[in-house]
VMD Tcl script that builds the backbone (N, CA, C; Angstrom):
set m [mol new atoms 261]
animate dup $m
set s [atomselect $m all]
$s set {name element resname resid chain x y z} {
  {N N MET 1 A 0.812 -1.169 0.005}
  {CA C MET 1 A -0.005 0.010 -0.009}
  {C C MET 1 A 0.898 1.274 -0.022}
  {N N GLN 2 A 0.406 2.238 -0.611}
  {CA C GLN 2 A 1.169 3.585 -0.749}
  {C C GLN 2 A 1.167 4.274 0.608}
  {N N GLU 3 A 2.335 4.844 0.864}
  {CA C GLU 3 A 2.435 5.563 2.162}
  {C C GLU 3 A 1.764 6.975 2.093}
  {N N PRO 4 A 1.349 7.588 3.163}
  {CA C PRO 4 A 0.710 8.869 3.156}
  {C C PRO 4 A 1.788 9.911 2.579}
  {N N PHE 5 A 1.220 10.923 2.024}
  {CA C PHE 5 A 2.048 11.998 1.460}
  {C C PHE 5 A 1.301 13.309 1.470}
  {N N ASP 6 A 2.066 14.424 1.250}
  {CA C ASP 6 A 1.428 15.798 1.199}
  {C C ASP 6 A 1.514 16.358 -0.163}
  {N N VAL 7 A 0.439 16.996 -0.520}
  {CA C VAL 7 A 0.478 17.865 -1.808}
  {C C VAL 7 A 0.152 19.307 -1.475}
  {N N LEU 8 A 0.689 20.133 -2.301}
  {CA C LEU 8 A 0.378 21.523 -2.235}
  {C C LEU 8 A -0.567 22.003 -3.319}
  {N N VAL 9 A -1.676 22.554 -2.972}
  {CA C VAL 9 A -2.660 23.026 -3.953}
  {C C VAL 9 A -3.056 24.412 -3.557}
  {N N ASN 10 A -2.852 25.360 -4.480}
  {CA C ASN 10 A -3.151 26.777 -4.247}
  {C C ASN 10 A -2.626 27.318 -2.877}
  {N N GLY 11 A -1.450 26.977 -2.554}
  {CA C GLY 11 A -0.854 27.425 -1.260}
  {C C GLY 11 A -1.282 26.740 -0.078}
  {N N VAL 12 A -2.122 25.635 -0.149}
  {CA C VAL 12 A -2.630 24.960 1.026}
  {C C VAL 12 A -2.012 23.533 0.984}
  {N N VAL 13 A -1.518 23.091 2.121}
  {CA C VAL 13 A -0.948 21.685 2.227}
  {C C VAL 13 A -2.058 20.802 2.592}
  {N N TYR 14 A -2.218 19.748 1.787}
  {CA C TYR 14 A -3.141 18.654 1.990}
  {C C TYR 14 A -2.418 17.366 2.276}
  {N N SER 15 A -2.735 16.631 3.404}
  {CA C SER 15 A -2.114 15.394 3.695}
  {C C SER 15 A -3.058 14.324 3.047}
  {N N VAL 16 A -2.413 13.435 2.321}
  {CA C VAL 16 A -3.184 12.399 1.488}
  {C C VAL 16 A -2.843 11.007 2.130}
  {N N PHE 17 A -3.833 10.363 2.523}
  {CA C PHE 17 A -3.841 8.924 3.052}
  {C C PHE 17 A -4.523 7.936 2.118}
  {N N PRO 18 A -3.741 7.192 1.359}
  {CA C PRO 18 A -4.386 6.201 0.468}
  {C C PRO 18 A -5.184 5.225 1.253}
  {N N GLU 19 A -6.369 4.887 0.927}
  {CA C GLU 19 A -7.230 3.962 1.554}
  {C C GLU 19 A -7.405 2.634 0.790}
  {N N GLU 20 A -7.940 2.784 -0.417}
  {CA C GLU 20 A -8.026 1.658 -1.324}
  {C C GLU 20 A -7.909 2.122 -2.743}
  {N N LYS 21 A -8.061 1.383 -3.782}
  {CA C LYS 21 A -7.886 1.740 -5.111}
  {C C LYS 21 A -8.664 3.035 -5.429}
  {N N ASP 22 A -8.019 4.144 -5.697}
  {CA C ASP 22 A -8.543 5.425 -6.102}
  {C C ASP 22 A -9.405 6.112 -5.025}
  {N N VAL 23 A -9.140 5.766 -3.760}
  {CA C VAL 23 A -9.853 6.423 -2.640}
  {C C VAL 23 A -8.828 6.925 -1.719}
  {N N TYR 24 A -8.979 8.172 -1.235}
  {CA C TYR 24 A -8.053 8.736 -0.396}
  {C C TYR 24 A -8.761 9.564 0.736}
  {N N THR 25 A -8.158 9.522 1.975}
  {CA C THR 25 A -8.649 10.355 3.072}
  {C C THR 25 A -7.683 11.641 2.944}
  {N N ILE 26 A -8.352 12.771 3.108}
  {CA C ILE 26 A -7.588 14.004 2.910}
  {C C ILE 26 A -7.728 14.902 4.201}
  {N N PHE 27 A -6.586 15.367 4.539}
  {CA C PHE 27 A -6.564 16.348 5.724}
  {C C PHE 27 A -6.092 17.688 5.119}
  {N N LYS 28 A -6.825 18.718 5.516}
  {CA C LYS 28 A -6.450 20.062 5.064}
  {C C LYS 28 A -6.035 20.930 6.153}
  {N N ALA 29 A -4.686 21.250 6.194}
  {CA C ALA 29 A -4.133 21.976 7.237}
  {C C ALA 29 A -4.341 21.278 8.650}
  {N N GLY 30 A -4.207 19.960 8.619}
  {CA C GLY 30 A -4.325 19.221 9.813}
  {C C GLY 30 A -5.723 18.804 10.258}
  {N N VAL 31 A -6.753 19.248 9.558}
  {CA C VAL 31 A -8.099 18.921 9.904}
  {C C VAL 31 A -8.684 18.045 8.859}
  {N N GLU 32 A -9.455 16.918 9.217}
  {CA C GLU 32 A -9.974 16.083 8.156}
  {C C GLU 32 A -10.895 16.866 7.264}
  {N N PHE 33 A -10.567 16.702 5.933}
  {CA C PHE 33 A -11.347 17.372 4.912}
  {C C PHE 33 A -12.396 16.342 4.392}
  {N N GLY 34 A -12.037 15.062 4.394}
  {CA C GLY 34 A -12.978 14.073 3.987}
  {C C GLY 34 A -12.319 13.068 3.030}
  {N N LYS 35 A -13.087 12.166 2.472}
  {CA C LYS 35 A -12.536 11.200 1.487}
  {C C LYS 35 A -12.924 11.592 0.153}
  {N N ILE 36 A -11.944 11.399 -0.785}
  {CA C ILE 36 A -12.313 11.598 -2.207}
  {C C ILE 36 A -11.970 10.352 -3.054}
  {N N GLU 37 A -12.682 10.237 -4.162}
  {CA C GLU 37 A -12.524 9.151 -5.027}
  {C C GLU 37 A -12.294 9.594 -6.429}
  {N N LYS 38 A -11.447 8.870 -7.175}
  {CA C LYS 38 A -11.209 9.207 -8.543}
  {C C LYS 38 A -12.379 8.573 -9.340}
  {N N ASP 39 A -12.966 9.440 -10.231}
  {CA C ASP 39 A -13.965 8.977 -11.157}
  {C C ASP 39 A -13.422 8.719 -12.481}
  {N N THR 40 A -12.813 9.817 -13.022}
  {CA C THR 40 A -12.011 9.777 -14.248}
  {C C THR 40 A -10.763 10.540 -14.073}
  {N N GLU 41 A -9.881 10.535 -15.000}
  {CA C GLU 41 A -8.581 11.269 -14.902}
  {C C GLU 41 A -8.722 12.665 -14.426}
  {N N ASN 42 A -9.741 13.333 -14.814}
  {CA C ASN 42 A -9.967 14.761 -14.465}
  {C C ASN 42 A -11.096 15.026 -13.497}
  {N N LEU 43 A -11.762 13.955 -13.120}
  {CA C LEU 43 A -12.952 14.228 -12.287}
  {C C LEU 43 A -12.819 13.423 -10.968}
  {N N TRP 44 A -12.872 14.115 -9.847}
  {CA C TRP 44 A -12.837 13.504 -8.578}
  {C C TRP 44 A -14.083 13.824 -7.795}
  {N N MET 45 A -14.521 12.942 -6.957}
  {CA C MET 45 A -15.803 13.140 -6.112}
  {C C MET 45 A -15.474 13.024 -4.716}
  {N N LYS 46 A -16.079 13.926 -3.932}
  {CA C LYS 46 A -15.975 13.822 -2.436}
  {C C LYS 46 A -17.023 12.762 -2.028}
  {N N LEU 47 A -16.645 11.960 -1.011}
  {CA C LEU 47 A -17.569 10.892 -0.559}
  {C C LEU 47 A -18.396 11.443 0.668}
  {N N ASP 48 A -19.667 11.015 0.724}
  {CA C ASP 48 A -20.412 11.480 1.855}
  {C C ASP 48 A -19.772 10.958 3.152}
  {N N PRO 49 A -19.697 11.694 4.169}
  {CA C PRO 49 A -19.051 11.261 5.358}
  {C C PRO 49 A -19.723 10.206 6.108}
  {N N GLU 50 A -21.074 10.124 5.920}
  {CA C GLU 50 A -21.857 9.067 6.698}
  {C C GLU 50 A -21.994 7.761 5.854}
  {N N THR 51 A -22.287 7.905 4.558}
  {CA C THR 51 A -22.530 6.754 3.737}
  {C C THR 51 A -21.352 6.351 2.904}
  {N N GLU 52 A -20.342 7.201 2.716}
  {CA C GLU 52 A -19.237 7.007 1.860}
  {C C GLU 52 A -19.619 6.760 0.407}
  {N N LEU 53 A -20.816 7.200 0.036}
  {CA C LEU 53 A -21.240 7.183 -1.391}
  {C C LEU 53 A -20.758 8.470 -2.069}
  {N N PRO 54 A -20.472 8.403 -3.317}
  {CA C PRO 54 A -19.979 9.666 -4.016}
  {C C PRO 54 A -21.084 10.752 -4.067}
  {N N MET 55 A -20.628 12.002 -3.831}
  {CA C MET 55 A -21.578 13.106 -3.952}
  {C C MET 55 A -21.250 13.740 -5.307}
  {N N PHE 56 A -22.303 13.655 -6.198}
  {CA C PHE 56 A -22.059 14.121 -7.594}
  {C C PHE 56 A -22.285 15.601 -7.709}
  {N N ASN 57 A -21.256 16.316 -7.281}
  {CA C ASN 57 A -21.284 17.794 -7.556}
  {C C ASN 57 A -19.872 18.170 -8.022}
  {N N ASP 58 A -19.864 19.281 -8.791}
  {CA C ASP 58 A -18.634 19.718 -9.304}
  {C C ASP 58 A -17.885 20.557 -8.312}
  {N N ASP 59 A -16.861 20.089 -7.715}
  {CA C ASP 59 A -16.083 20.805 -6.715}
  {C C ASP 59 A -14.654 21.063 -7.180}
  {N N PRO 60 A -14.292 22.265 -7.572}
  {CA C PRO 60 A -13.016 22.473 -8.082}
  {C C PRO 60 A -11.868 22.176 -7.130}
  {N N GLU 61 A -12.164 22.390 -5.767}
  {CA C GLU 61 A -11.109 22.014 -4.828}
  {C C GLU 61 A -10.793 20.647 -4.880}
  {N N VAL 62 A -11.791 19.730 -4.860}
  {CA C VAL 62 A -11.724 18.237 -4.875}
  {C C VAL 62 A -10.963 17.993 -6.148}
  {N N ASN 63 A -11.300 18.469 -7.302}
  {CA C ASN 63 A -10.615 18.101 -8.455}
  {C C ASN 63 A -9.175 18.603 -8.499}
  {N N ASN 64 A -8.864 19.758 -7.961}
  {CA C ASN 64 A -7.513 20.148 -7.801}
  {C C ASN 64 A -6.582 19.249 -6.963}
  {N N ILE 65 A -7.200 18.820 -5.857}
  {CA C ILE 65 A -6.480 17.821 -4.979}
  {C C ILE 65 A -6.274 16.563 -5.746}
  {N N GLY 66 A -7.266 16.118 -6.477}
  {CA C GLY 66 A -7.069 14.805 -7.259}
  {C C GLY 66 A -6.073 14.973 -8.315}
  {N N LYS 67 A -6.035 16.117 -9.019}
  {CA C LYS 67 A -4.939 16.288 -10.013}
  {C C LYS 67 A -3.522 16.287 -9.297}
  {N N ALA 68 A -3.450 16.846 -8.092}
  {CA C ALA 68 A -2.206 16.898 -7.396}
  {C C ALA 68 A -1.694 15.458 -6.964}
  {N N ILE 69 A -2.772 14.591 -6.653}
  {CA C ILE 69 A -2.538 13.193 -6.278}
  {C C ILE 69 A -1.924 12.495 -7.507}
  {N N VAL 70 A -2.598 12.707 -8.719}
  {CA C VAL 70 A -2.173 12.010 -9.906}
  {C C VAL 70 A -0.696 12.364 -10.287}
  {N N ASN 71 A -0.400 13.705 -10.092}
  {CA C ASN 71 A 0.906 14.183 -10.400}
  {C C ASN 71 A 1.915 13.969 -9.404}
  {N N TYR 72 A 1.581 13.414 -8.259}
  {CA C TYR 72 A 2.455 13.259 -7.132}
  {C C TYR 72 A 3.648 12.197 -7.531}
  {N N VAL 73 A 4.824 12.609 -7.312}
  {CA C VAL 73 A 6.028 11.741 -7.462}
  {C C VAL 73 A 6.735 11.571 -6.129}
  {N N PRO 74 A 6.881 10.313 -5.512}
  {CA C PRO 74 A 7.505 10.213 -4.279}
  {C C PRO 74 A 8.976 10.743 -4.368}
  {N N GLU 75 A 9.444 11.196 -3.154}
  {CA C GLU 75 A 10.898 11.635 -3.015}
  {C C GLU 75 A 11.760 10.438 -3.314}
  {N N PRO 76 A 12.902 10.510 -3.935}
  {CA C PRO 76 A 13.761 9.389 -4.156}
  {C C PRO 76 A 14.231 8.758 -2.869}
  {N N ASP 77 A 14.438 9.457 -1.750}
  {CA C ASP 77 A 14.839 8.826 -0.523}
  {C C ASP 77 A 13.744 7.916 -0.064}
  {N N GLU 78 A 12.534 8.268 -0.219}
  {CA C GLU 78 A 11.400 7.377 0.239}
  {C C GLU 78 A 11.406 6.051 -0.482}
  {N N GLU 79 A 11.627 6.059 -1.856}
  {CA C GLU 79 A 11.737 4.845 -2.601}
  {C C GLU 79 A 12.889 4.007 -2.147}
  {N N GLU 80 A 14.064 4.682 -1.952}
  {CA C GLU 80 A 15.243 3.841 -1.530}
  {C C GLU 80 A 14.973 3.112 -0.254}
  {N N ASP 81 A 14.266 3.869 0.735}
  {CA C ASP 81 A 14.000 3.225 2.031}
  {C C ASP 81 A 13.141 1.935 1.855}
  {N N GLU 82 A 12.064 2.077 0.930}
  {CA C GLU 82 A 11.228 1.000 0.693}
  {C C GLU 82 A 11.982 -0.179 0.147}
  {N N ASP 83 A 12.912 0.128 -0.921}
  {CA C ASP 83 A 13.695 -0.991 -1.508}
  {C C ASP 83 A 14.559 -1.707 -0.496}
  {N N GLU 84 A 15.048 -0.999 0.530}
  {CA C GLU 84 A 15.953 -1.636 1.512}
  {C C GLU 84 A 15.149 -2.574 2.349}
  {N N ASP 85 A 13.869 -2.327 2.505}
  {CA C ASP 85 A 13.050 -3.151 3.370}
  {C C ASP 85 A 12.873 -4.570 2.700}
  {N N PHE 86 A 12.976 -4.675 1.442}
  {CA C PHE 86 A 12.718 -5.901 0.662}
  {C C PHE 86 A 14.026 -6.790 0.596}
  {N N GLU 87 A 15.087 -6.194 0.917}
  {CA C GLU 87 A 16.374 -6.968 0.766}
  {C C GLU 87 A 16.580 -7.956 1.904}
}
mol reanalyze $m
mol bondsrecalc $m
mol representation Tube
mol addrep $m
């Protein structure tokens, strides 16, 4: 499973915690923002906090977080540490 990581979107740091395929729990400035799910490459949906069903509304903030997740590249040091664990 992928390790948690941070992304910067419009000057705000979001902490991203991968949950399952294409589902992430997001924290905005240390406070839980909610879960988001990838629908298509450019469309992301926030999940209802009670039912975890997708909320079908166009939220630019959620889409921008999703784009940052897709574009995220782990730091080289993080990958080296993971490789050492398998030796």
